[in-house]
Steps between C-alpha positions, in 0.01 A plus 500: 500500500590622152322426173771257395487313832126444464550363149782274619294374792209421268730305268633301797146433627386391155797263472422358846141443386611312188744283697260428786218403264727349237280189462214725387730707278640189331157342462352809340805548277482137388134533404552826314803359317363156409123552457441678172167645617677711765801609295379862518621492860858520372443850366288645782791561745705655219215735410449592867871575544499714182198699621664562838824608330307740277376678815843540659491882471166513678620257768812708560274782628339278766667441835449135604367434851410188695133405511322281757221433248749324274603278790137396546479409131812285534350337809177419315705366207688268735173359630378445144830334405487269801140410416606413146788289631291313755207419270723476190325761287777648290283793389490630857877471542571664162262790566644541851850533357400793278290656778796476739723678246241778479481516879877526532505788250239688703657414839854611411437770238175652627153555358587796273789312342291185464211696351735632229581139399155360579417371152835326433481332841141384454580398141730235651194303610454403134812285543298265722406194291126448532207427272614166358147377566382728219643261241206258506219759473690703239567183303129422499406863428736514201358176362143631540588830327657310209199270476268802505682656205498169312123490550470859384683439174326168441812281513463125532655364817450273801590607850554308825610729778822662380540258207390634160480266200530655154538337161879521532516327838444530873627808684521566871478842663778396735626673814752692290206632295315624807691829476574539871855624435356733239242627752751553782747684275223725368368573850845589636545731200156649569587571863820675391314704239230597749770657717719657233243623250187597693401729784125434495398193701220431252750471217732289715220252572402507132849409378520219757172355372629526143827328601292203626242473221738565210728197552201266550339608172833515318596153620176356362578668166848349512357150545254561216789610281689181576194290416456691175864442404462132590199469270685663212826313549643210698496486879878517532508843340220615731694390804812685386299816437338462842837511677621805308172693518431430866857535623603820324300664227145468629576597861713793387231635267227485764718663767606769254133566422421524874786745562415710193135518602592603855721786383234601249252572781759615756400784733835545679739787415814394317727669759453477875644777718685339794511821701156432643648260754550671835816424690444317826750615763379318808787318674506142617375451853624234740161329479515505121852355502381218726216427259741485207734259676204286614373484142844378393506219758139380466560288183788325678277418797227369268754277323599348836135423583416349159465119475800300388517366142313179423668161515664363185300280265507121525735309273346239272651227715312630805157516333260222593348353185278206412150399408213710629236227499569132561146373439272648237141595594219287348464571130860625462819324398858596587739515205873444521631789287471800731681726250253473213346835607717801580540523877490811720831636621538660844855605570518487880277200566619246756243245380393426143267213416305413188276228359351472155150351481244407239121502498324400179705669225632781719856480630590757768779579741449551873804668656583642840777717641577634847714805577619520859575829675337744256678835495641756262640319195335173602143515376225306328434804280837616371699523175657168412203293610297345221178301478608313186850598390639805326366411154139530609342847514167602646212569264339819624170661411292180505205444730548316827356154449536355846221261585252577777542145632824611661437754775855551623744785443732437207645655186415369155734555207502405135855486364620483142809351338465536122175328408481307829279608790522405866237541772634558850336522841740632763430502874730706723519475880689680776484315831193315373309814396419549131649799316465603136765770454843612608347774713290247689806280550702791638217603733476148646878483533513837676236390752695182572819701546332735749369198692848345481365195319656324201351561156454193282385540142337224296373472147290228342468504120280306259596532133392337176518563127171616348358546151157665520309674780655281777166444675559124521845555650361743756239243604774236538708736715203571723410133531860405574529751784172381654634145540739582784393399849636599841787253466603637158862542399497874430564652840532859614719603799204481735430139407190566287493394138375671189144380544489631857647830381180557299657472156213301358168404651451197282 
């Protein structure tokens, strides 16, 4: 088979891969396009294609051959993709897509050809959107760095988590100030520089470390600059400057400094002689051709085995609603206005119930939702779900104040809307078992799917507005949960209620 035929067959195989796994392709493309943190993924394939094109003279001296090793990589990628589809972990499916593309290149073009484009092909893995979980710790880290500098210079301030109060007002080191996009863009640039500018592995590792530390430190300086501008002027001007500096000027300056520094300490010759590549003249064997064709068909087979898409969401008319509690426990009183506190929103719930109660001077909302047939796109932990509405944002960086009177597994949150604060206890269940994260939910759902059992998700939420340390409200939550007996109204699929599910011991 000629050079051109191998290239054509690879293009066909790659197209078959994209069509067969189109749900993964579209999902990854949607994330990269819509989530600002992962926007660097738009440029990664372009850079990879440009690097491969720049090596076209070298590649022309290599005779492509079929490789059985590439077929094994495609096979392993199919297993990883199926695992991601069955347990609904998008990271697995996204990584499997890029790995399968690499495997196809090796299977159809051969090891020598693949080795000549090794970096551009591996560089594609940076398209995979991952690391969103870094927002919270980076948000807290940035706030702590800013607070440390304010202490160092002797500035007067008050800090609560990521909220910093200065004489000119209250400022939040919000998610956009965490600098995750800044960090990812710098790291991708660092990886590219490590390949293009350096030959020594020590220098490559060094520039990668710099590409991680530089944006973290620079982002803290950016936030300090915004606070300084806010102190010297009005807050509106500071916000305008923040958008300009963060979006264009500041990021460009830091990346330019990183690139200039890398080339300053470069140890790679300016011109690379391509004649060092030895032509590979081995022909394609029948066994190798079979491996190449098998690698082409494996993604199609995996797509046929994958689970079908999840059922459509319930319409509002189909959702069961009503009061959660008909009779208040001793010491509590049911109020009529169930909308006086912002309610949780769960998109695919088949049951939503809520009751607002009062004990002493504390008014709180007890709400419940059930999601039948958990699957991909139908989750307790997913974008679009909210514990108190879109206007409320989580206050990060504060200490966990959950009371030791409540021994169950739950998540505590303090949300903020302007000057208002809300305390929330959220209890998540899958088939009656408590979970505290999306990963735990997916693991329970995967086990149920393997056992061919339905997966039912439930969430019970207590929420109230708070002013100070919220210790009284936590005690009321704990006492309220301890009042339920075996004939309580809050039931799990197995027939046990919240008390029997070990939420609170009393």
